[in-house]
C-alpha positions as a LaTeX table, in Angstrom:
\begin{tabular}{lrrr}
\hline
Residue & $x$ (\AA) & $y$ (\AA) & $z$ (\AA) \\
\hline
Met1 & $-0.03$ & $-0.04$ & $-0.02$ \\
Ser2 & 1.18 & 3.58 & $-0.64$ \\
Arg3 & 0.25 & 6.59 & 1.33 \\
Thr4 & $-0.32$ & 10.17 & 0.08 \\
Ile5 & $-0.27$ & 12.92 & 2.66 \\
Leu6 & $-2.93$ & 15.54 & 1.94 \\
Ser7 & $-2.50$ & 17.72 & 4.98 \\
Ala8 & $-0.41$ & 18.25 & 8.05 \\
Ser9 & $-2.82$ & 20.65 & 9.76 \\
Ile10 & $-1.77$ & 21.81 & 13.19 \\
Leu11 & $-4.58$ & 23.03 & 15.42 \\
Phe12 & $-3.96$ & 25.35 & 18.36 \\
Thr13 & $-0.26$ & 24.67 & 18.42 \\
Thr14 & 3.13 & 24.80 & 16.69 \\
Thr15 & 5.45 & 22.00 & 15.69 \\
Met16 & 7.95 & 23.01 & 18.41 \\
Ile17 & 5.30 & 22.66 & 21.12 \\
Leu18 & 4.33 & 19.30 & 19.78 \\
Ala19 & 7.92 & 18.07 & 19.83 \\
Gly20 & 8.30 & 19.01 & 23.51 \\
Cys21 & 5.14 & 17.34 & 24.77 \\
Asp22 & 4.32 & 13.86 & 25.91 \\
Leu23 & 1.77 & 13.03 & 23.21 \\
Gln24 & $-0.73$ & 10.36 & 22.66 \\
Thr25 & $-1.48$ & 9.12 & 19.15 \\
Glu26 & $-4.44$ & 7.40 & 17.53 \\
Thr27 & $-5.18$ & 6.60 & 13.91 \\
Phe28 & $-8.75$ & 6.84 & 12.53 \\
Asn29 & $-9.52$ & 4.96 & 9.30 \\
Tyr30 & $-12.45$ & 5.28 & 6.88 \\
Lys31 & $-13.04$ & 3.23 & 3.71 \\
Pro32 & $-15.42$ & 4.83 & 1.25 \\
Thr33 & $-18.30$ & 2.75 & 0.07 \\
Gly34 & $-19.23$ & 2.08 & $-3.52$ \\
Ser35 & $-17.04$ & 1.74 & $-6.63$ \\
Leu36 & $-13.73$ & 3.48 & $-7.10$ \\
Ala37 & $-15.16$ & 6.57 & $-8.79$ \\
Pro38 & $-14.08$ & 10.20 & $-8.49$ \\
Val39 & $-14.79$ & 11.36 & $-4.99$ \\
Lys40 & $-14.68$ & 14.76 & $-3.29$ \\
Ile41 & $-13.28$ & 15.08 & 0.24 \\
Val42 & $-14.63$ & 18.01 & 2.21 \\
Thr43 & $-12.63$ & 18.78 & 5.27 \\
Asn44 & $-12.17$ & 21.57 & 7.86 \\
Leu45 & $-8.40$ & 21.04 & 7.77 \\
Asp46 & $-6.06$ & 23.60 & 6.19 \\
Ile47 & $-5.89$ & 21.88 & 2.82 \\
Gly48 & $-9.44$ & 22.65 & 2.03 \\
Asp49 & $-11.68$ & 20.50 & $-0.23$ \\
Val50 & $-9.94$ & 17.82 & $-2.31$ \\
Glu51 & $-11.14$ & 16.00 & $-5.41$ \\
Val52 & $-9.65$ & 12.52 & $-5.91$ \\
Arg53 & $-9.91$ & 10.99 & $-9.40$ \\
Pro54 & $-8.64$ & 7.41 & $-9.55$ \\
Thr55 & $-6.87$ & 6.66 & $-12.88$ \\
Thr56 & $-7.44$ & 2.89 & $-12.72$ \\
Ala57 & $-10.68$ & 0.90 & $-12.59$ \\
Ser58 & $-10.05$ & $-1.30$ & $-9.61$ \\
Gly59 & $-8.87$ & $-1.06$ & $-6.06$ \\
Thr60 & $-9.89$ & 0.67 & $-2.82$ \\
Val61 & $-8.98$ & 3.93 & $-1.23$ \\
Ser62 & $-8.92$ & 4.47 & 2.55 \\
Ile63 & $-8.76$ & 7.77 & 4.35 \\
Val64 & $-6.48$ & 7.97 & 7.37 \\
Ala65 & $-6.61$ & 10.70 & 10.01 \\
Glu66 & $-3.73$ & 10.45 & 12.52 \\
Ala67 & $-4.28$ & 12.54 & 15.66 \\
Gln68 & $-1.78$ & 13.52 & 18.32 \\
Trp69 & $-2.71$ & 15.29 & 21.54 \\
Ala70 & $-1.40$ & 16.10 & 25.02 \\
Ala71 & $-4.54$ & 16.62 & 27.15 \\
Lys72 & $-7.75$ & 15.62 & 25.39 \\
Lys73 & $-8.31$ & 13.38 & 22.40 \\
Pro74 & $-9.62$ & 15.42 & 19.39 \\
Ser75 & $-12.92$ & 14.69 & 17.69 \\
Val76 & $-12.44$ & 13.09 & 14.30 \\
Lys77 & $-15.61$ & 12.24 & 12.27 \\
Phe78 & $-16.18$ & 10.74 & 8.84 \\
Ser79 & $-19.38$ & 10.64 & 6.85 \\
Gln80 & $-20.32$ & 10.04 & 3.19 \\
Thr81 & $-23.13$ & 11.25 & 0.87 \\
Gly82 & $-22.84$ & 9.62 & $-2.55$ \\
Thr83 & $-19.27$ & 10.32 & $-3.73$ \\
Thr84 & $-18.70$ & 13.20 & $-1.30$ \\
Leu85 & $-16.76$ & 12.32 & 1.87 \\
Tyr86 & $-16.79$ & 14.62 & 4.92 \\
Val87 & $-13.85$ & 14.70 & 7.35 \\
Thr88 & $-14.00$ & 16.99 & 10.42 \\
Ala89 & $-11.36$ & 17.19 & 13.09 \\
Asp90 & $-11.63$ & 19.42 & 16.17 \\
Cys91 & $-9.31$ & 19.81 & 19.04 \\
Ala92 & $-10.28$ & 20.96 & 22.51 \\
Glu93 & $-9.47$ & 24.65 & 22.94 \\
Glu94 & $-7.69$ & 23.90 & 26.23 \\
Asp95 & $-5.35$ & 21.45 & 24.59 \\
Ile96 & $-2.34$ & 23.52 & 23.50 \\
Ala97 & $-0.75$ & 20.52 & 21.73 \\
Cys98 & $-3.07$ & 18.88 & 19.25 \\
Arg99 & $-2.39$ & 17.93 & 15.66 \\
Val100 & $-4.35$ & 16.00 & 12.96 \\
Asp101 & $-2.81$ & 14.74 & 9.75 \\
Leu102 & $-4.98$ & 13.59 & 6.88 \\
Ser103 & $-3.75$ & 11.09 & 4.32 \\
Leu104 & $-4.89$ & 8.55 & 1.70 \\
Thr105 & $-3.98$ & 4.90 & 1.64 \\
Val106 & $-4.18$ & 3.25 & $-1.79$ \\
Pro107 & $-3.09$ & $-0.13$ & $-3.23$ \\
Pro108 & $-0.02$ & $-0.03$ & $-5.54$ \\
Gln109 & $-1.98$ & $-0.49$ & $-8.72$ \\
Val110 & $-4.12$ & 2.63 & $-8.10$ \\
Ala111 & $-2.84$ & 5.95 & $-9.30$ \\
Leu112 & $-4.55$ & 9.10 & $-8.14$ \\
Asp113 & $-5.02$ & 12.54 & $-9.67$ \\
Ile114 & $-5.51$ & 14.69 & $-6.54$ \\
Arg115 & $-6.71$ & 18.28 & $-6.82$ \\
Ala116 & $-7.01$ & 20.50 & $-3.81$ \\
Glu117 & $-9.56$ & 23.02 & $-5.08$ \\
Glu118 & $-9.67$ & 25.73 & $-2.48$ \\
Ser119 & $-5.97$ & 25.90 & $-1.87$ \\
Asn120 & $-5.01$ & 25.91 & $-5.56$ \\
Ile121 & $-2.63$ & 22.93 & $-5.24$ \\
Ala122 & $-2.95$ & 20.70 & $-8.23$ \\
Val123 & $-0.92$ & 17.60 & $-7.63$ \\
Ser124 & 0.21 & 14.12 & $-8.39$ \\
Gly125 & 2.35 & 14.81 & $-5.39$ \\
Leu126 & 2.58 & 18.35 & $-4.08$ \\
Asp127 & 4.01 & 20.99 & $-6.45$ \\
Gly128 & 6.53 & 23.30 & $-4.87$ \\
Asp129 & 8.76 & 26.05 & $-6.18$ \\
Ala130 & 12.50 & 26.07 & $-5.81$ \\
Thr131 & 12.08 & 26.97 & $-2.13$ \\
Leu132 & 9.54 & 24.13 & $-1.67$ \\
Asn133 & 6.55 & 26.58 & $-1.24$ \\
Thr134 & 3.36 & 25.26 & $-2.85$ \\
Gly135 & 2.11 & 28.68 & $-3.92$ \\
Val136 & $-0.03$ & 28.82 & $-0.79$ \\
Pro137 & 1.43 & 31.14 & 1.93 \\
Gly138 & 2.81 & 29.07 & 4.81 \\
Val139 & 2.41 & 25.71 & 3.02 \\
Tyr140 & 5.56 & 23.83 & 1.97 \\
Ala141 & 6.06 & 20.47 & 0.30 \\
Ala142 & 8.66 & 17.98 & 1.48 \\
Gly143 & 9.44 & 14.28 & 1.29 \\
Asp144 & 8.06 & 11.60 & $-1.00$ \\
Cys145 & 5.03 & 13.66 & $-2.04$ \\
Ala146 & 6.99 & 16.76 & $-3.06$ \\
Arg147 & 7.77 & 17.71 & $-6.67$ \\
Trp148 & 10.06 & 20.72 & $-7.16$ \\
Pro149 & 12.63 & 22.18 & $-9.59$ \\
Asn150 & 15.99 & 20.87 & $-8.38$ \\
Gly151 & 18.63 & 23.39 & $-9.43$ \\
Val152 & 21.33 & 20.76 & $-9.45$ \\
Phe153 & 19.73 & 19.38 & $-12.63$ \\
Ala154 & 18.97 & 22.76 & $-14.20$ \\
Gly155 & 18.85 & 22.47 & $-18.00$ \\
Phe156 & 17.83 & 18.79 & $-18.02$ \\
Asp157 & 14.36 & 17.72 & $-19.03$ \\
Asp158 & 13.81 & 16.23 & $-15.57$ \\
Glu159 & 14.88 & 19.21 & $-13.53$ \\
Glu160 & 11.43 & 19.12 & $-11.95$ \\
Met161 & 11.40 & 15.90 & $-9.90$ \\
Arg162 & 9.98 & 13.85 & $-7.08$ \\
Val163 & 12.54 & 11.87 & $-5.06$ \\
Glu164 & 11.11 & 9.02 & $-2.94$ \\
His165 & 14.07 & 8.15 & $-0.75$ \\
Trp166 & 14.79 & 8.41 & 2.91 \\
Thr167 & 17.81 & 10.76 & 2.60 \\
Asn168 & 15.85 & 13.27 & 0.50 \\
Ala169 & 12.91 & 13.24 & 2.91 \\
Ala170 & 15.18 & 14.07 & 5.82 \\
Glu171 & 17.11 & 16.85 & 4.02 \\
Gln172 & 14.11 & 18.30 & 2.32 \\
Gly173 & 12.01 & 18.35 & 5.49 \\
Ala174 & 14.77 & 20.34 & 7.27 \\
Ala175 & 15.00 & 22.79 & 4.32 \\
Ala176 & 11.20 & 23.29 & 4.28 \\
Ala177 & 11.23 & 24.02 & 7.99 \\
Arg178 & 14.05 & 26.48 & 7.58 \\
Asn179 & 12.24 & 28.37 & 4.86 \\
Leu180 & 8.96 & 28.37 & 6.76 \\
Leu181 & 10.70 & 29.95 & 9.73 \\
Ala182 & 12.68 & 32.34 & 7.58 \\
Val183 & 9.56 & 33.68 & 5.94 \\
Ala184 & 7.88 & 33.99 & 9.34 \\
Arg185 & 10.84 & 36.18 & 10.39 \\
Gly186 & 10.46 & 38.32 & 7.27 \\
Glu187 & 13.58 & 36.89 & 5.64 \\
Ala188 & 13.92 & 35.50 & 2.12 \\
Pro189 & 13.64 & 31.65 & 1.72 \\
Glu190 & 16.48 & 29.78 & 0.08 \\
Pro191 & 16.12 & 27.43 & $-2.91$ \\
Tyr192 & 16.48 & 23.75 & $-2.06$ \\
Ala193 & 18.99 & 22.01 & $-4.39$ \\
Ser194 & 20.23 & 18.57 & $-3.57$ \\
Val195 & 21.85 & 15.50 & $-5.14$ \\
Pro196 & 19.51 & 12.51 & $-4.64$ \\
Phe197 & 21.01 & 9.42 & $-2.95$ \\
Phe198 & 19.68 & 6.06 & $-2.12$ \\
Trp199 & 21.02 & 2.65 & $-1.07$ \\
Ser200 & 19.61 & $-0.84$ & $-0.73$ \\
Asp201 & 21.15 & $-3.98$ & 0.78 \\
Gln202 & 20.39 & $-7.04$ & $-1.31$ \\
Phe203 & 21.80 & $-10.19$ & 0.30 \\
Asp204 & 25.55 & $-9.60$ & 0.35 \\
Ser205 & 25.48 & $-6.64$ & $-2.05$ \\
Arg206 & 25.02 & $-2.96$ & $-1.22$ \\
Ile207 & 23.56 & $-1.02$ & $-4.11$ \\
Gln208 & 24.12 & 2.80 & $-4.00$ \\
Phe209 & 23.22 & 5.54 & $-6.41$ \\
Val210 & 23.91 & 9.26 & $-6.30$ \\
Gly211 & 22.24 & 11.60 & $-8.76$ \\
Arg212 & 19.64 & 10.73 & $-11.41$ \\
Ala213 & 19.54 & 8.12 & $-14.12$ \\
His214 & 18.22 & 9.27 & $-17.57$ \\
Gly215 & 16.95 & 7.20 & $-20.44$ \\
Gly216 & 19.66 & 8.26 & $-22.82$ \\
Asp217 & 22.62 & 8.33 & $-20.41$ \\
Asp218 & 26.14 & 7.35 & $-21.40$ \\
Val219 & 27.32 & 4.70 & $-18.97$ \\
His220 & 30.92 & 4.07 & $-18.11$ \\
Val221 & 31.98 & 1.29 & $-15.77$ \\
Phe222 & 35.19 & 2.63 & $-14.15$ \\
Ala223 & 35.81 & 0.09 & $-11.31$ \\
Gly224 & 35.22 & $-3.64$ & $-11.09$ \\
Asn225 & 32.99 & $-5.36$ & $-13.51$ \\
Thr226 & 29.26 & $-6.13$ & $-13.81$ \\
Asp227 & 29.77 & $-9.81$ & $-12.79$ \\
Gly228 & 30.40 & $-8.61$ & $-9.21$ \\
Ala229 & 31.24 & $-5.42$ & $-7.42$ \\
Phe230 & 31.48 & $-2.40$ & $-9.73$ \\
Ala231 & 31.03 & 1.30 & $-10.04$ \\
Ala232 & 29.70 & 3.18 & $-13.10$ \\
Leu233 & 29.28 & 6.82 & $-14.17$ \\
Tyr234 & 26.10 & 8.06 & $-15.80$ \\
Gly235 & 26.30 & 11.13 & $-18.09$ \\
Tyr236 & 24.15 & 13.03 & $-20.41$ \\
Glu237 & 24.85 & 15.89 & $-22.87$ \\
Gly238 & 28.41 & 16.32 & $-21.57$ \\
Arg239 & 27.45 & 16.44 & $-17.86$ \\
Leu240 & 27.70 & 13.95 & $-15.05$ \\
Arg241 & 24.21 & 12.89 & $-13.92$ \\
Gly242 & 24.79 & 9.99 & $-11.53$ \\
Val243 & 27.00 & 7.26 & $-10.19$ \\
Leu244 & 25.99 & 3.70 & $-9.47$ \\
Gly245 & 27.92 & 1.42 & $-7.19$ \\
Val246 & 27.44 & $-2.24$ & $-6.21$ \\
Ser247 & 29.44 & $-3.09$ & $-3.10$ \\
Met248 & 31.84 & $-0.13$ & $-3.79$ \\
Pro249 & 30.84 & 2.64 & $-1.40$ \\
Arg250 & 34.21 & 4.36 & $-1.58$ \\
Met251 & 33.76 & 4.80 & $-5.35$ \\
Val252 & 30.33 & 6.38 & $-5.07$ \\
Met253 & 30.08 & 8.95 & $-2.30$ \\
Pro254 & 33.04 & 11.17 & $-3.48$ \\
Phe255 & 30.91 & 12.05 & $-6.51$ \\
Arg256 & 28.10 & 13.63 & $-4.60$ \\
Ala257 & 29.95 & 16.92 & $-4.19$ \\
Leu258 & 31.00 & 16.77 & $-7.84$ \\
Leu259 & 27.34 & 16.38 & $-8.97$ \\
Ser260 & 26.33 & 19.26 & $-6.72$ \\
Ala261 & 28.88 & 21.46 & $-8.47$ \\
Gly262 & 27.50 & 20.55 & $-11.93$ \\
Ala263 & 30.55 & 18.59 & $-13.06$ \\
Thr264 & 31.16 & 17.93 & $-16.71$ \\
Trp265 & 31.59 & 14.39 & $-18.11$ \\
Asp266 & 35.31 & 14.95 & $-18.51$ \\
Glu267 & 35.69 & 16.07 & $-14.91$ \\
Ala268 & 33.80 & 12.94 & $-13.78$ \\
Leu269 & 36.19 & 10.75 & $-15.88$ \\
Glu270 & 39.19 & 12.48 & $-14.29$ \\
Lys271 & 37.77 & 11.89 & $-10.77$ \\
Ala272 & 37.11 & 8.18 & $-11.54$ \\
Ala273 & 40.65 & 7.80 & $-12.82$ \\
Ala274 & 42.04 & 9.37 & $-9.64$ \\
Leu275 & 39.96 & 7.07 & $-7.44$ \\
Thr276 & 41.13 & 4.01 & $-9.19$ \\
Ala277 & 44.81 & 4.99 & $-9.66$ \\
Gly278 & 47.31 & 2.61 & $-8.09$ \\
\hline
\end{tabular}
């Protein structure tokens, strides 16, 4: 199952207050009845009303509301009239630390076209600008759901990207928080540009990749061979785009800074030669 976060609406509190409290958590689930047809979700949370249009003909969608509170459990209610779903969440006024997050849970074969009507966020994911702002004051996108123009890949046809990896979620979340606080202080937000990175342990092999792969990349294996441990460069139109390593971590991570600097293909080949010299 995959999960799409629609809202992280904080009621009567701030994130800093929440982090410092001893909170209780409960998850409320609701599964719409009827066929998987376009549905409208009406909510009193900050995201406003949302239209969900499934792009496949089968599968089920569940709505999940996760509540956190310090003193009194909030009221979370679901109801449905035809294809309109109603979600209301209310915190007790005396509870200074209360938060309700709304999300969708869908099976892997179901793609969703989600449109948040009142907040003007049109998404398959949340669209953000270079600073991760969604175009709505005070609302920033971060993590798996965020799509934004990544300046590291400026000039490529996939400059606007979503990156669904743990490292990006951690770094992007911190950047969104910094920009949110900067704007609140009257300061200018900073563009978020980052080199994507992921790893996966598969039996005795560790697979690592920094950067982005592109359909027409030039691929150059510069260490080892593809029968075992190896490392390879990915380049496109004269620029380095990514580095793949299988059980060769020392051959991968040095290229992250090079990618961030917009290295050319020739510079990448020189770095690879230096790493494998001797």
